[in-house]
C-alpha positions, -999 to +999 in steps of 0.1 A: -230-291-125-207-260-125-202-241-158-170-253-151-173-288-152-198-285-180-169-270-199-144-296-193-172-322-199-177-308-233-144-310-246-136-341-228-171-359-238-154-395-242-146-394-204-170-389-174-156-355-156-154-345-123-143-316-108-131-307-070-123-272-060-089-265-049-079-236-021-060-215-042-091-212-065-082-238-092-098-272-096-088-310-095-098-324-125-106-359-129-113-378-165-126-415-157-125-434-195-150-461-195-123-488-192-121-473-153-088-457-158-081-423-143-064-391-152-062-364-125-048-330-136-046-295-112-057-265-133-047-235-115-070-202-110-052-185-138-052-211-163-093-214-158-093-175-160-071-168-190-086-180-223-052-187-237-040-205-209-072-227-203-065-235-244-030-246-233-040-267-203-065-283-226-042-290-254-017-306-231-043-329-213-056-344-250-017-344-255-010-366-226-047-385-230-029-395-266-002-404-252-016-430-225-036-447-256-007-455-269+009-475-246+042-492-252+042-530-259+057-552-232+087-562-230+084-599-234+061-593-265+089-574-282+114-605-270+096-629-288+096-611-326+117-630-348+152-623-353+174-625-383+209-617-389+218-582-403+228-575-440+270-574-441+284-554-467+322-558-480 
């Protein structure tokens, strides 16, 4: 495991991390959750070699993963909720 993959593996320890080199010097980062869901992100050479940009990229990936974890309920589940009349004021 190379240094870049080790870095991402430590940051995203709940995921199986794989990296593939890209022609521009960046990487394709793949995170596989225990349930088999995959998340792929392209990280540019500039992001990998600039600490601030790498931090931003990691934060964005964390945000995306958190958003995926709180998926919206299925419409049919929402439609089955009890309905009641709204209050009226006179």
